[in-house]
C-alpha angles and dihedrals in degrees: 000000000000120000090242092051093048091047089047091054095047094036093047094056091038089053090054090049091048091050090052088046089052091053088048093053093046088056092044090052093049099039102037100019126182090315136123091267091046090055091044090056092047090053093047089050095046099051101065090038093055091053091043090057090044100051102022133026109036103018098041098040094046091057100034101048098060092046093046092047091051091056091046090053093047097044118048095192093053093228093126091048091050092049091049092051090050092051090051093049091051091057097037097054100060090044090056094047093051093045092049091051092052092047093051091052093047096043097104091058094042095050092040091055097048099036113121119259110280098019093108089056094051100092112267093335092120092054090048090049091053092050091048092051091051093049092048098046098082085070086079093061095047093047095046089056090044089055090060091052092044091052089054092050093047090051088054087053090247099132101155102079095048091047092048098046096081088062086075090058092057094042090055093047092046089052090053091048091048088056088049090057089062092057095070128221132320142068096291092052091051091048094052092045092052091050092052088049089060093052090047091052094057092043090052090056090056091049093050092051091048093050095049093045090051092050092047091053090048087058089058094252120125131183112207121205109234135171112290111262132164095235123176090263094049091049090049090050090048092053089055097038098052096064090038090054089050088050092049086039091059089054091046090046084059087054090052088049087055089050090051093052091043088056088061092055129079124275109282097045094101089053094046092053094043094049092047091048090057089067090046092048095054095075094025093057097040096046109020101041092041093052094043092050094045100049100045097075092043093047090049090054095047093048094046088053090046091239095148095164092057091046090053091047091052092048092050092048090051092051093047094048091046094052093042089061104026104048095059090045091053094047093046093049092047091060100032106028093102091054094052093047092051094048099044106027109029113097143085106007094002110075131203088252089055088051092051092052090048091049091056090051089051088058091053093048098048091055084077099036096105089046093053089052093047091052090056093052099040098049094061087066088065096039092051087058091049088249104138095151102069095061086053091060095045091047089050091054090047091050091052091053091046094050093048091050091046090055090050101039109032096067088052104034103023116206091354088064090061091054095048093046092052092050094051091047091052092054090051089054092051092050092052095045093051094043091053094046089051094045091052092047093242097120139356122179111242122232088246093059093041092052091051092051090051090051090050089054090050091050090050090049090056089051091047093053091052093048092048090054093046095046091053089054103044103027094119090060091072092067095037133086124322090259093052091048092050092047091048094051091046091050098051093041094049095045092047094051093044096049095046091045094050094042092045092050092046091051093046100245098109109056143108093268091060093052092045092051094047090049092063112120115272093214 
């Protein structure tokens, strides 16, 4: 399949999921608001997701996929690959059960440490937050098992189910929020809604695992649960996973650093950062995650066949496609993020002032949006070579920069300081990853690709100038009537698309030749 087609499949379903997620966060903002219970829900939601990203998704998939693909290549009837997956499941499941049990016992101390300033003084909000975190935590176990199944499906080039599964998460959470809307206003209504959110989160994890397992069985692939044994394949996976976990761990440590600094800020800060991150995650999830997922299996195949030219071509195409889509998104959100937040999120328990603070945080986050996407498409080049250590070192350096900037910026800028520090740290990570790839001779960006990226930046700059002028003119519309808001959103969206399209065509980065080249088969 072509890179563009694979990205389209993954990105299409991810886009649907992100749209549902956007609806979910609009409802969260309006129903729970930047309140004590809103922050309590955000913390309960973040904890299992941080550990999910640490133990599952990136670290596990990056180590599992190359080993699984190797067995698929060597064994035409997939029996060895099935046996390997079963051995991994047998070891993974008891680890997850033990870890979840420890986490549930330790939850009062964990939540108490990371709770935002003032939550413990807000009635029994801290006790409710602990209960919510315990109810939500089984989501980690379900999703870690789902990651194993998704990795199998992705290795079989069946990307759709894994990309579509997160839609179930958002559907479940939206259903809980819809019920919350029937409860009316007030603290008790917000508390009950947040509690139902926690139940819905864990239930959604079960549904996602069930869906992926069903699709895997439909493909004729079955993972049998056997007695846990440290087989040669499991040990080989462990050797690769441990440094990958440390690499993901460094990123997640940065998330815990964020939680620590958020706990020093007033109630509402968790919600501001979460709502702002939704706008950042729309393009990041659709573009970055799709590209990173799509190129890893193909890169693994090219590198195993020693087809370095094809691997470099694929990497260049991924970078070009990422920048073609991400740079204009980042520039547009920088100038118009506040408008979108005010139009879609302000209302009920989320005030216009809350929306303005969130809009500023969006600006800080999107400064690093292209960098976050580039990290996701550069690291597969290391993983495909079974090098899971180098991204650990670069992530560690990035974390150091981020922590130093947090110490300097958060006392002065508050939650905006967290966003800016993370963006700068991400760009440091990109610079190190690329420098190492080039030094080792694994990948060097051609002058052709570099010139196209520069022209994309110029086209986005033209669009940004136009949006800056328009925002200065029509800013009051975004707090006006429904008609004014709709007209304002239509104006900035239309102008942004038109300016980037015209500038991109004039600079030669938006044309038929580009699409034809990116449609070439990935391998």
